N, C-alpha and C positions, 0 to 999 in steps of 0.2 A: 747416324740413324739411331744406335743405340743409345746415345746421349738423349736425344729426343724421347724415345721410348721411356727412358727412366723418369721423364717429367711428367708421364701421362698416367691416368688411373690403370690400375691391374684390369685384365680381361674379365668380364662378368655382366650379369643384369644390372641395369641402371634404369633410371626415370628421367627424362629430359625435363630442364625447366625452362630451355630457350628453343626456339626452333634451329635447325642446323642451318648456316648460312649456304645459301645458293641450292639448298633442297628443302625450303620451307614446307613445302607441300608433301613430302614425302616422308619428313620427319619433323612434326611440328613439336611445340611445347606440351608436356605432360603426355608423353607416350612411353610405353615400355619399350626398350632397346637392348640389344646385346652388344656389346662394346668391345672391341678388338684393339689392342694397342700397336698392332702390326698387322701387315698385310703383304702379299706378294709384291706389291708397288712400293713398299717400305712405310707406306702412310697408314694412320690409325683408320678403322673403318667402324661404322654401326650398321646394324641389320634389325630391321623391323619385324615384329613376329608375323609369321605366314598362318599358322593354324594351332589350334590346341587340341591334345589329344590326352585323355585321362588327367585333366588339370594342369597339364604343363605345356607351355609355348614351345613351338618348333620354329627355327629361324634356319632359313635357307638362302643360299647365294653368297656371292663375294662380298655384298655390302656396299655401302656408299663411304667412299673415302673422303678425308677432310685434312685441311692444314691447321685450322685454326684452335691452338692450345687452350684458349681462354674457353673456347666453347666445351671442351671436353672436362674443364675445371668445373662448369656448370652441372655435371652429370651427378644424380644421387644413386649413390650404390644401393643395391637392394639384395637381402638375404637370397640365397639359391633357392629355387623351388625345390620341394621335396618334403620329408617327413620330419616332424618334430613333436616334442613332448611339452605340453604347458607347466612351465615353472610355477605359475600361480592360477588361481580360479579366474576364469574370465566371463564376464557378465556382458551380454549384449541386448539389444532390443529383442525381446521375444524369447529369451532364455539364457541360460549359462552352462559352462563346462567345467568340471572340477579339474583341479591342480593334478597333473599326471596324465591328463588326456592325451591319447594319441590324434595327431592332426596332420594334414597335409597343406603345405604353404603353395599357394598359386596368385596368381596376379590378373589385374583386368587388363585390357590393351591400354589403359591409361596410367598402368603402374600402382594401381592400388592393391594392398595386400587382402588376400581372401583366404580363410582357413576352411578346410573340409574336414568334418570330423570321422573319424575310423568307425565304422558298425559292423557288428557282427550280425548277421540277419538268421533268424530262427528258420526260415524256409529252406536255405540253403543246404545241400546235401554234402558240399564240401567245406572244409576248415578254412575258408578265406575270410578276409577283412573286406569291406566295401566301403568306398568314398563315393558321395553323391557327386554330381556335376553341379550341383547348387550348394554355395558355400556361403559364410558369413564374412561381409567385408569388416575390417578392422582398422583401427587408427594406426598409422605408422609406429607410434610409440610402443603398441603391444608387441612389436616384432621383437624387442629386448626380453620379451618374457617367454621366448621359443629356446629350448635346447634341442639343438640337431641330433638325431637318430641315423644310425647306419642300418640300411636295410639291404638285404641281399637281393640282387636282381639277377634273374636267369639271363644267360647269355642270348643274344639275339639271333635267331635263326638267319641262315642265308636268304637275302631279299626281305627280311623282316624290317620293321619300322622302329627307330631307336628314338629316344628322347633327346632333346638339346639342340646343339647347333650343328648346321650341315652347311658346308662351304664348298659345293660343287656347281 
């Protein structure tokens, strides 16, 4: 199994380019998936997004196992959802954001990248940044202009809901 795992892409977010054989209805072409190159059965699995909270997709369940290594090679790796800084000015239909802007990267269910700009609202009593649930769709080549940022996240309280992949 370890030899097969070494032939597979790393775990993470991907966009499909072909339907998953024998699971075409559940995992068609051009959808966002979380790929695991391992599972309890020893086979790689993909998980489709279940819901979106704060511009981040959540993936639940054991996933759909598959055997076709060529299908795994058809996946397009995507940068992690999260916070980034623009390395260059970004111009888009209806506006522009300057170099150095703090943005949140998210995706459509089809795996299309979306940026959400950080905003400080004058009406707020707390010193918080706000990210709208409406972003700006960008071309995939713009992803190269994003610099990843590390943002401290408070620990999740018992029974709270975290972001990311859940396999229970």
